[in-house]
C-alpha positions in Angstrom: 144.8 61.4 13.5 143.8 63.9 16.2 140.3 64.3 17.3 141.0 68.0 18.0 143.9 70.2 16.9 146.0 72.6 18.9 149.4 74.3 18.8 152.3 73.4 20.9 152.9 76.1 23.6 155.7 78.6 22.9 158.5 78.7 25.3 157.1 81.9 26.7 153.9 80.0 27.7 155.7 77.6 30.0 157.4 78.6 33.3 161.0 79.4 32.8 162.0 78.3 36.3 160.4 76.0 39.0 158.2 78.0 41.2 156.8 80.3 38.5 153.1 80.0 37.8 150.9 81.1 35.0 148.2 83.7 35.8 145.6 82.1 38.0 147.6 78.8 38.1 149.3 76.8 40.9 152.9 77.3 41.9 155.2 75.3 39.7 157.4 72.5 40.9 159.3 71.9 37.7 158.6 68.2 37.7 156.5 65.9 35.5 155.7 62.4 36.6 155.9 59.4 34.3 153.5 57.0 36.0 153.8 53.3 35.2 150.9 51.2 36.8 152.7 48.0 35.9 154.9 45.3 37.5 158.6 46.1 37.2 159.2 42.9 35.3 156.8 44.0 32.5 157.9 47.6 32.5 161.6 46.7 31.8 160.9 43.6 29.7 158.6 45.0 27.1 160.0 47.2 24.3 156.7 49.1 24.2 157.3 50.9 27.5 161.0 51.8 26.7 159.9 53.3 23.4 157.1 55.3 24.9 159.3 56.6 27.7 162.1 57.5 25.2 159.7 59.5 23.0 158.2 61.4 26.0 161.6 62.2 27.6 163.0 63.3 24.2 160.0 65.6 23.7 160.4 67.1 27.1 164.1 67.6 26.8 163.8 71.1 25.4 162.1 72.3 28.5 163.3 72.9 32.1 161.1 70.2 33.4 162.5 67.3 35.5 161.0 63.9 34.6 160.3 61.6 37.5 159.5 57.9 37.0 156.8 56.6 39.4 156.2 52.8 39.4 152.8 51.8 40.9 152.4 48.0 41.4 150.1 47.4 44.3 147.0 48.9 45.9 149.2 50.1 48.8 151.5 52.0 46.4 148.4 53.5 44.7 147.1 54.8 48.0 150.5 56.1 48.9 150.8 57.9 45.6 147.3 59.4 46.0 148.3 60.9 49.4 151.6 62.2 47.9 149.7 63.9 45.1 147.6 65.9 47.6 150.6 68.3 47.9 150.8 68.7 44.1 154.5 67.6 43.9 154.4 67.6 40.1 153.1 70.0 37.5 151.7 67.2 35.3 151.7 63.5 34.6 151.9 61.0 31.8 150.3 57.6 32.6 152.0 55.1 30.4 149.2 52.6 30.5 145.6 52.5 31.7 143.6 49.8 33.4 139.9 50.2 33.4 139.4 50.2 37.2 142.5 52.1 38.1 141.6 55.0 40.3 144.8 57.0 39.5 143.5 58.9 36.5 140.6 60.0 38.6 143.0 61.3 41.3 144.7 63.5 38.8 141.4 64.9 37.7 140.2 65.5 41.2 143.3 67.4 42.1 143.4 69.4 38.9 146.8 68.1 37.9 147.2 68.0 34.1 147.5 64.4 33.0 147.6 62.6 29.7 146.9 58.9 29.2 148.7 56.3 27.0 145.5 54.6 26.1 142.0 55.3 27.5 139.6 53.9 30.0 136.5 53.9 27.9 134.9 55.6 24.8 133.9 58.4 27.1 137.4 59.2 28.3 137.5 62.5 30.2 141.3 63.0 30.2 143.4 63.7 27.1 144.8 60.5 25.7 146.9 59.0 22.9 146.5 55.5 21.5 146.9 53.5 18.3 144.1 52.5 16.0 143.7 49.2 17.6 140.5 47.9 15.9 141.6 48.6 12.4 145.1 47.3 13.0 143.8 44.0 14.4 141.5 43.7 11.4 144.4 44.0 9.0 146.3 41.3 10.9 143.4 38.9 10.7 142.7 39.8 7.1 146.3 38.8 6.2 145.9 35.4 7.8 142.6 34.8 6.0 144.2 35.9 2.7 146.9 33.3 3.2 144.1 30.6 3.3 144.0 30.2 7.1 140.6 28.7 8.0 140.9 28.5 11.8 142.3 31.7 13.1 142.9 32.2 16.8 143.9 35.2 18.8 145.9 35.7 22.0 144.6 38.8 23.8 146.4 41.2 26.1 145.1 42.0 29.6 141.4 42.6 28.9 141.2 45.1 31.8 142.9 47.4 29.3 140.8 49.1 26.6 143.6 48.6 24.0 143.4 44.8 24.4 139.6 44.9 24.2 139.8 46.9 21.0 142.3 44.4 19.4 139.9 41.6 20.3 137.1 43.5 18.7 139.1 44.0 15.5 139.8 40.2 15.4 136.0 39.5 15.7 135.1 42.1 13.2 137.5 40.7 10.6 136.0 37.2 11.1 132.5 38.6 10.9 133.2 40.4 7.6 134.6 37.2 6.2 131.4 35.4 7.2 133.2 33.3 9.7 132.0 32.5 13.2 134.0 33.9 16.0 134.4 30.8 18.2 135.2 31.5 21.9 137.5 28.5 22.1 139.8 30.2 19.6 140.3 33.1 22.0 143.3 32.7 24.4 143.7 35.3 27.1 147.1 36.6 27.9 148.5 39.6 29.8 151.1 40.9 27.3 153.9 38.7 28.8 155.8 36.1 26.9 154.8 33.5 29.5 151.2 34.2 29.0 151.6 34.0 25.2 153.1 30.5 25.6 150.4 29.4 28.0 147.6 30.6 25.8 149.2 28.9 22.7 149.5 25.7 24.6 145.8 25.8 25.6 144.7 26.7 22.1 146.5 23.7 20.6 144.9 21.5 23.2 141.4 22.9 22.5 141.8 23.4 18.8 144.5 21.3 17.2 143.2 22.5 13.8 144.3 26.1 14.4 146.3 27.3 11.4 146.5 31.1 12.1 147.2 33.2 15.2 147.0 36.9 15.9 148.8 37.8 19.1 148.1 41.2 20.6 151.8 41.9 21.3 155.1 40.7 19.8 156.2 39.5 23.2 153.2 37.2 23.5 153.7 36.1 19.8 157.3 35.1 20.7 155.9 32.8 23.4 153.5 31.3 21.0 156.2 30.7 18.4 158.2 28.8 21.0 155.3 26.5 21.8 154.5 25.9 18.1 158.2 25.0 17.5 158.1 22.6 20.5 154.9 21.0 19.2 156.4 20.4 15.8 154.2 23.0 14.0 156.0 24.7 11.2 155.6 28.5 10.9 154.1 29.7 8.6 153.3 26.4 6.7 151.3 24.8 9.5 150.4 27.9 11.5 150.9 31.5 10.4 151.5 34.1 13.2 151.1 37.8 13.3 152.1 40.0 16.3 151.6 43.6 17.3 154.1 46.4 18.0 156.8 45.7 15.3 159.4 45.9 18.1 162.9 44.5 18.1 161.3 41.3 19.4 159.6 40.8 16.0 162.9 41.0 14.2 164.7 38.6 16.5 162.2 35.6 16.5 162.7 32.5 14.4 161.1 33.0 12.0 161.0 36.8 12.0 157.6 37.9 13.0 155.0 39.6 10.8 153.6 42.4 13.0 151.3 45.4 13.2 153.5 48.5 13.7 152.2 51.1 16.1 154.4 54.2 16.4 155.3 53.8 20.1 158.0 56.4 20.3 155.7 58.9 18.6 153.0 57.9 21.1 155.2 59.1 23.9 156.1 62.3 22.0 152.4 63.0 21.4 151.5 62.5 25.0 154.2 64.9 26.1 153.0 67.5 23.6 149.5 67.3 24.9 150.7 67.6 28.4 152.8 70.7 27.6 149.7 72.3 26.0 147.6 71.6 29.1 150.2 72.8 31.5 150.4 76.1 29.6 146.6 76.4 29.4 144.9 74.3 32.1 141.5 75.3 30.9 141.8 73.9 27.4 139.5 71.1 26.3 140.7 67.5 26.5 142.0 66.0 23.3 142.2 62.5 21.9 145.0 61.6 19.4 144.7 58.3 17.4 147.9 57.1 15.7 147.7 54.9 12.6 149.1 51.4 12.3 150.9 49.6 9.5 151.3 45.9 8.6 154.9 44.8 8.4 155.4 41.5 6.5 158.1 39.1 7.6 158.5 35.3 7.4 155.9 34.2 10.0 152.8 35.0 7.8 
């Protein structure tokens, strides 16, 4: 679903060669930045990022644009990138993930460099963005667990500095509320999308609430960590504890048992980001747009 509609620019609308500029525009460099404000370990370990990058690069492959990967892990690197951007070394940027307090999106806005976000900072996002229908997808995950007869459903969140993780937590809470169940805070385990954080959160949940019989994890990678802890604790999945993940990545197909998961179209997310960026590079004055991609429940043996 797209909040607004717009056509993709024709080849004539984009610069044919680096250095050309549209009427009234800046001189082109022929480069687009893929900006990843994440630790390297997460960037290369999580299937989500590789799929988004693949989709974006494939969509841009029909242009003359060079794609440059920029990894930003520390405040020092953020400051260095902000200084680098002052010279407008790129014609546009795709930010692969968004943290609520990250100043980088604001730097692109300030400099007038077209940028598209994978996710959003808030409901009032001022840059074009693409994200999955997080609240509804999370509700579907929890509804499945409740329909199986789970009475004590926990969740393992992602990094709550990210709006997507906040929205999945909101979907979890809404599903419980609609089922007339109390959303108990000791059933919320906070992770950061890594497998280690999923394992740590599951360990803490079992200690606090040994009666837990259902878990919704906000990523397949965290769910894999949770499955490992449940196996070590002697909890059978799904008979003792049913588990649902998020992403429907290769991780979900490789766990034991295979993981029921909410599929978000990650490669299409990258493609959609690239399409929006091409539109804005061709017409810098066009209004921002917000594209919301649907999700789908994929059943496997874990729930």
